[in-house]
N, C-alpha and C positions, 0 to 999 in steps of 0.2 A: 456461304459455304461453311461446312463444318470444319473447324480447325483440327489440327492433329492432336491438340491437347483436349479436345472434346472427347466424350466417350458416349457410346450408345449402350444402353442396358435394355434388356428385354424382360418384361414381366412374365413370369410363368404363372401357371394356375395357382400356385401356392403363394403368390404375391412377392416372391423374392426376385431380385434382379440378377442378371448374368451379363457378362461382357460378350459382345458379338464382334469378332474380328478386330478387337482393339479399338474400334470406333464406337461412338456413343449414340444410342437411340433407345427411346422407350417405345415399344410397339405393343399395343394391347389389342386383342381381338375386338372388333367393333361390330355393332349391329347396324343394319341398314336403317337409314332414316326414311320415313315415309315422305312422299312428295309434298303432302300438305304441311310438313313441318318446317318448311322454309317459305318466306313470303312469296316468292315467284311460283312456287308449286313444282319446281324442277326436282328431279330425282338426284339425291346426293347420298354418298356412302363414305363414311370415315375410313380412309385407307391406312393411315399411320400417324403416329405422334412422335416427333423428334425433338430432342433437347440439343440445342446448338449453342454451346458455351464458348463465347469469344472472350478476348481479354477484358473488354469493358462492358459487355452486355451478354445476357443469356436470352436466346430466342426459344420460345416454345412453338414448334411448327406443327400445325394440324393440317394434314393433307387429305383432301376429299376428292373422290372420283365424282365428276359431274359431267356425264356424257353430253348433255344438252348445250354445253358451251362450245362444242365443235363447230367449226365453220360450216355454214350451209343454211338451208331453209329452216326456219324455226330456231335459229341460234339464240341462246340466252346471252344478251349483251353484258358487257362489263358493268354498265350502270345498274342494270337489274340485279346482276350477281352480287354487287357491292352490298345491297340491302340484305341479301341472303348471308353473306359473310359476317356482317355485323350480328345478325341473328344467331348464327352458329357460334360466334365468339362468346356471346352471353349465355346461350342455351346449352352448348356442348362443352366448349373449352373451359370456361370458368368453373363449372361443376367438376370437370375432369381434373383440373389443376388442384382443386380442394381435395378430391377423393384420393389422389395419388401423392398429395403433399409435395407438389412440384414448386420450385422457385424459379421464376423467370422475370425478366424486365419487360419483355415484349412478347406478344402473341401474334403469330402470322397464320392467317387462314388462307389456304391456297386451294384452288380448283384446278383439276386437270381433266381434259376430255377423255383421256385413257391413261392407264397407270404407266408411269415412267419411274425410273430410278431417280432418287433425289440427287439434284445437282447435275443431271444429264440433260442436255438439250436435244429436242426432237422437233424438227420443223413441221411434222405432221400432227403434233399435239398442241392444242390450245391450252394455255395456262393463265389463270388470273391470280393475283396476290393482293392481300390487304394486310396492313400492320396495325396493331392495336396496343394500347397500354392498359393493363388491368388496373382500375382504380375504384376502390370502394364498391366492389361487386358489379361494376359495369365495364364495358369495353369502350375506350376512348380512341377515336381515329388517331393514327400516328403516321410518321414518315419513316421510310427505311433509312 
């Protein structure tokens, strides 16, 4: 969860940040990723990037729409999606962190079968999460 001391800032086209409702998030328009850009070939789109500053750790949360993880025939499993999340951490998150000069201790890559508000539970939405530590230009698997 995002603490009350956290703040969300939204990047505008001029590159400046502004506060959004006293809560903190950096949200930058994302371009869709082609299906071939993740190992599984599933379609994923970057929905938002959130900075979640807690007392002892700052989480950089990259939330992706990944409709093919929805329960049903042809569902992309967690095991398959895990490889995609590692790939996105290194191919999308690390360059993004450098470009926007973000400081964080952990990177979370999350997939959702349809867009939900951060922190809200929806039993009809499948969500997968993986946590990584950025180290020397690579993403290392980590625990929450």
